[in-house]
N, C-alpha and C positions, 0 to 999 in steps of 0.2 A: 503532594495528596493524602489528606488523612483517609483511612479504611479503604486501601489498599486490596484488601479481601474482597471488600465488593464491588469491584470495578467489572462486571458484571450485568448484565440483563435479568430482572427479576424473575424471570420465570425459567431459569436454569438453578435457581438455588435450591428446589429441591428435587434433580435429577439423580444426585447420586440413591436416592429411595427408587429410582424407577427403574432403575436398571436391572437386568435379571440375576437374580442372586446366582452367587458363585462368578459373577465378571470381574476380571483381573486386570485388563487392558483395553484401551479404548485407542484406536489408532485414526488421524487425521489429516486433512490436509489444505494448504492453503493455495488457491488454483485463481489464476484469470479466467475464467471460463466463458468468456464473447468479450469483441469486440463491435456489437453491433450497436453500439452509442458512441464508440471513438473509432471508424475505420481506417483513419490512418495509421492505428495499431495493429493492421494485421498482422508484423509480426511477431509481436508479442510485446511482452510486457519487461520492463527494465528492471534486476533484480535489487531493491534498496531500502534499506529502512529497520531491516532486523536485526540490524547491531543496535539500532535506538532503542528499539524494544527491547532487546534483553538488556542493555545496560539502564536504561532508565526505568524499566519498569518491572520488568522479571527479576532483576537484581538490586536496584538503589531503592526504588519506592517500597519493593516488598520486603525488603530486609529495615528499612526506617520506619516504616509503618506497619508491621504486623510482627514478624519473628524477633525483630527487635525491642519490640514493647513487652511488657511486664504480661504476662500469658493472661492473669486475669482482665487487664485493659484492653487485649487485642480481642478477646471471646466477647466480653460487655459491649465493643463497639459493634460486633459481630449481632449478635444478640439482640440490644436495642434496635436497630437500624430493623432487622428482619421482625421483630416482634411487631411493633405497629407499621409494617408494611403488609404483611403476607401471614402472618403468625407463626412464633416460632415452632409450635405443635407441628407445624406442614413441615418443617425445615431439621431442624435441631441443633443441637453444636457438637456433638461427640465428634464429627468428620474435622472441623474446623479447631478444635481442640487438639489431636491427634495430628495435624499437619503444623498446626504452632509447635507442639513438643517436637516434630520433625526437625524443624529450623534451616529447613530449604523447600524450593519447587523441584520434585520427584517428576522432573520431565526431560525428557529428551527430544531438541528440536534438530531436523535436517534441513539443512537446505543447499540451492545453486548459490556459487560463487556471486556477492554482489559484484554489480555493474552488465554481470552477464544479460542475455535475453531470451527469456521464458515464452516459449511459444505459447497459445491461448490452447486453453485446457491440457496444458502441461503444470502438474504442481509442482511451484517453487520451493517449497517447506511442507516438512513432516513435523505435526507432535502426535506423540505418546507419552504413558507415563512409565513411570519406572520402576515402581513399587505397586504391587497389584491392589491395595487397599487405597490407591490412589486414583485409582481409576477412573474417577469422577472430576479430576481437575483436568483432564484433557481437553473436554468441550465446556467447559467452565472460565477455560480462558478464552474463547471464542471471541465473545465480544472486543476484549479487550486486544486482544488479536487482530480483530476485522477494524476497529476504528484509528488504530494505531499504525497499520501497514496500508491501506488501499491510497491514499495522500500520498505520501514518500514515493510508493511507485507509482502510480499514476502522472504526478507531477514529474520526475526522474523520465518517463517514458516521453511525454512531450517535449522536454528539453531534447531528449537526443530527436526528434523528430527534426525540431526546429534545427537541429546542427547537422543532421543529415541533408538536409535540403537546403542549407547554406551551403555544403560542401560540394556539392553536386553542381551548386552557383557558381564557388569561387574555381574548382575544376573545369567549368564549359566556358568560364571566361578569363581565366587565367590569372587569378591575383596576384599580386606580388608578393616573397615570402616573407615582408614585413609587415602585413594584417596580418595579426592576432584574430583568427576567428572565434575565439573564445570571450572577444568584447564585442560580438556582431551581433548579437539576441541581450537583452540586457534586463533583469528582473525587478521590476516595479509596482509587482503582486501586493508586498506587505498588507498596507492601507486598505484592502478589498479582501483582505481573506479572513477565514471563520474565528479570529483570536489570534492571539500571538503564538501560541503551542502550534495553530497551524499555518504562521506565513513561517516559522522556523524550518518546521519538516519540509515545507515544499519547498522554501528559500533554502535548505541543503539539496534537494532533490534539483534545482536550478542549474545546480553548484556543481553538480557530475559532470554536467557538457559545458558551464558557462564560468567566466571570471566576472564576468558584469553584473553588476547586482547596487541595489540598495536598502537590502534587507541586511541590516548589520549583527543584529542575533546570530542569525545562522551560521556567522562564521566563529562566535565560539562554539557553536553546535557544534560545526564538525571537530574543533579542535578536541571536543572533549570525546566525542562518540567515535569518530571516525580517525584519530591519532593523526591530524591535520595539524600544522606550524606556520601561521601566519610570520612568523621573524624568519624562517626558512623557505617558505613557498608561497607562492602567490593561488591565495585561497578566492579571494573576490577584492574588485576596488569598485574606483566611481571616480571622477572628477567635479570641479566648483561646476554648480548649476544655481540658475535661479527658479523661478517659481513666479505666480503670477502678481503674487502681492507686490512683490520687488518691482517688476516690471510697472505696475499702476502706479508705486508709489511715488514715479519719476514722473505722473503726468501724459495725457495721453498727446498734448500739443509738444511734448520736449521728447518724445518718446526715442527720437534717433540720438540724442544727447544722453541717454540712458545707457543706451547700445555703447556709444561710444565711452563713455565713463567705464563702464565696465573691461571692454577690449583696452583700453589704455592704459587706468588709471588702478583701477582694483586686481584685474588678473592681465598684465604688461606681457608674462609670456608663460607658455604651456597651455594645457587646453580647458575652455571654458565653455558650455554649455548654458546657451540662452534661449529660454521659452519665447516664441516669435508669433503666436497668433491670439495675444491678449485683445489686438483691434483689431489690423489690417494685417493678414500674413501677407498676404500678394504687394501689398505696399512696402512692406519690410525686403520681401526678397527682388522683388522690381527698383524700389526707388532707394533705400536706406543703404543696403548694401554695395550698390554702386559707389555709393556718396562714401562709403567708408572703405573702399579697398584699397586704398593706400595705406592706412592703418594696419589692415587686417594682414596685407601679406607683408607687412614690415615687421610683424610680429614675430615673434620663435615660439612657434605653437600651430595650434587649430583652434579656430573659434566654428563652434558646430551649433547650429540653427534646429531648432527644433518646433515644429508645429505640432497642435497637439487637440484637433478639432476636426470634422468632415471625415470622407472617404479617405481613409490613408493611401491605398491604392493609387486613385487619381490625383491627390495631393503631391505624393510623390513622384509618378510617373506622368502623368499628364493628360489632359481629356484626350486627346490625340492616340493616346496609346488603348484608349478603351474600345475594345470592338465592338460595345454596343452603342458607341455615340457615332454619329457624323461628323466630322470637323472640317474645317475648311480656312484658307489664307485668302483674305479678297482686300486690294488698294492698302495693306499692310497694318488692317486689322484679323483679329484672330474670331471665329465663331463656332459655336457647340449645336449640334440639333439633339436637344436632349430625348427627342421621344422619335428616332429616325422612320417609326414604321408606321407612322401616326401620320396621315397625306396634310391632315391640317395644323401640323406642327410645324413652325416655323424656325429657323436658325437666332440664336440670341447672341451678342457678339461676349467676348469673355476676354478677358486679360492675357497677355503674353504668356506670365507665369504659369496660368490655369491650363493654357492649351499648352504648353512644353513640360511642366510639372518645376518642383520644385531642385530635385537631382539634377538636370538637366543646368536651369537658369543660374546654377550655383559653378558648374564648368563653362557656362559661358560668359558667366562676369568674372570668375578668377584662373581661366584656363584651363586646358585638360591635360590629364597625362594618359599612356596607352597602354595597356597589359602586353602581355606578350602574344597574346591570342586577338590585338588587334581592337579590343574593347575598352572604351574608354569610358573616364570616371575623372571627375572633377579635382581641380589642386587638390592637397592634402593641407593647405594652411586653413580649408574650411571642410566642415562636414554637416553630415545631416543626420539627426536625432525624431525617430517619429515614435512616441509613447503609448500611444490610445489605440485600444482597439485592436491591437494587432491578433490575428488566430493564424491558424499553420496555411489555411486555405490563402489568405490574405498575403503572407511571405510569400507564397509560391506565384500567386499572380503579381505581387512587385516583382520578384526577380525573374519572372518568366517576359514581363513586359518591359524591363530592363534591357535586357537580354536581345527582344525582337528593337530594341531602338538602339543595338549597339551600344549597352552601358553598363558596365560590372560597379555592382554596390559595394567596391574598396572602400568607399570610406561613409557608408550608409550602417547606423544603427538601430535596429529596430526593439521596441522597447516592448519586453513581455508581461502582461500583470495578471489581475486577479482574472480577466476576462479570461483565460487561458486557464489558469491555476485553479482557480476556482468557480469555475464553469463545469466543473467535472465532478462527478460522483462515485460512489462504489461502485454502480452500476457501469460505469463507464467501461470498464474493463471485465463486469461480469463478478469480480472477487468474492472469493465465499470460502468459509472453512465446513468441512463435510468429513465427516467420520465415513472411514470406508472398512475397517476390520474391527473386530474387539476379540477376547478372547475370554470366553466363558468355561469355567471349571475344567481348565488346561486345553479344550479344544477351542483354537483358532475358528470363526467365523467371516465370513465375507459379507458385508452389508454395502448395502448401496440407494441410493433413491434413483425412481424413472418417470416421473410425473406423466400420467398420458396427457394431461391437460396445458402442460409446457410443449413449446418448441422444439424440447432439448437441447437449450443453453443449462436446466436445470440437472440435467442426466450426470452421475460421479460415477468414476472409475469405481472397481471390487476391490478388497483384499487389500493385500499388502502390494506397495507400488514401488518400483526399480526408475530410476531416469536414466538414461544412456544418452551420450552423444553421437551423435553418426551425421559424418558431412558438414561438422560444424554447426548443427543445431540438436537441442535437447528432444528428445522423443521420451513418452511415456509406458512403461508397461504395467499393467496391475494384473495381479491374482498369483502373483510369483510367494517362493517362498521366502520363510525368516533369513537364511544365508543369501537368497540372492537379494533379498532388500538391504542387509547390510554392504554391498555392492553399490557400485553407479556413484553417478554424480554427486549425489546427494553427503554433503557434509555433517558432522557433528557442528554445531556453532553453539548451543548450551546444554547442557548434560547437570543436571540435580545441580542447581544453585549456579553453575561456576561457567564461563566463555570459556568455548574451546577455541574460536576462531577469530582474528581482531585485523580486521580490512583497517587497508588505510585508503582515505580519499586519492594519493598518488594512484594506486592501483587500482580504485573503481574507474576513475578517469580513464586511464590506459584503454580498460576494458573496453568500456563504452568507445572508446575512438577507434577501436580497433574492429567494431560492427560496422562502421558507417560508410 
């Protein structure tokens, strides 16, 4: 991206003129301030994406698109853009010329370890300038920091919460040891994200907790930014799968033959995922699969059935598990009252599959396995993947309803898409960069904001900050001395243009798994 020096908000361009004369240092922090709009994340945010920010922007892009350009060209790009935007007389160019002459960003960034959990209202990162004449640079970088970091932190937090609920269910029901939890939640989000970079950043975040993903470019990104190696470790993987165009092309009247061709001819062994709601999902479940049972059971592999529309909880678990509906069986037929509190509402007939749910029907058709804790799950010759509109709340409902019906989701995969990862914003965890200290004429000044018109979310800490770990949880102490600020859990990760700490995907995954 050209004009890297201009990756900031326009109103920040003149701030170097607005600080008091004699300002030598500005000290800021990056903090998740609230989970008001993301209550499931009350434990805090996963620390993730800082290394991407440092390697891609603070080093690569600043070097290629500013420091390594001829000074005349770099300054002219700044001059031309600013002059026709706000007027160069309101900004000047001397500070930009001085920065280019220096040849690196005189900034120190300290952060908590990536993959750790940063509690709400505890800074996960601090930023300050290292040379007095570049005091203005600290908060000049705020915009770049904020727009780059909120998404990977928030998506990694969502992924961890999916993994945590999955682990709870697995422990409760006694998943067999050969069930890899890393593949039980699968990333389908790329097509719904706000551009390719958002898909890559969020895709990397998903892979901090899971291996199942369709977001191919995130694999390369983890190799580049987080020292992963797909030739030596499992970063992400998927399986052969159909889409609706494939199923439609075979024709509606011959749909079962499309299933048979895929199962027997195209993929005679291994895992194949078949989208199954192109026309009548319950016909597939109740009619096609029993007719294909012999072929499916003879395969060396697994046929995964994929519903992709409707209410995922009811489709997976069945109407009979929905506490808001009354259901009954009468004379071999199945009925559901969709408005049980309406005295004028009648029961309507539903199919067996609708009543019991797709997961149960797979077990009924193909046989059951039993976990060590006595919970049932369908034969591993088949599986179920639901890839549409899954949320953390729906995931919890699905697992709880399956548990209530004495079933374990051992071969159920939930697809996590942009309905999760793009349905969040910077406000989901209240992320912000805020200055809490500056140094003017050699004197350290504590600064803070405390708006009376706010509910307290925007209140900031004061002065220099130290982060300590107590009972496995980070806590912040503000107003500390310069010596105390240098201690604590925050580690230097970027100093004067150089990366100081280089995390691997493996250690991030291990750190997250240890918190589940």
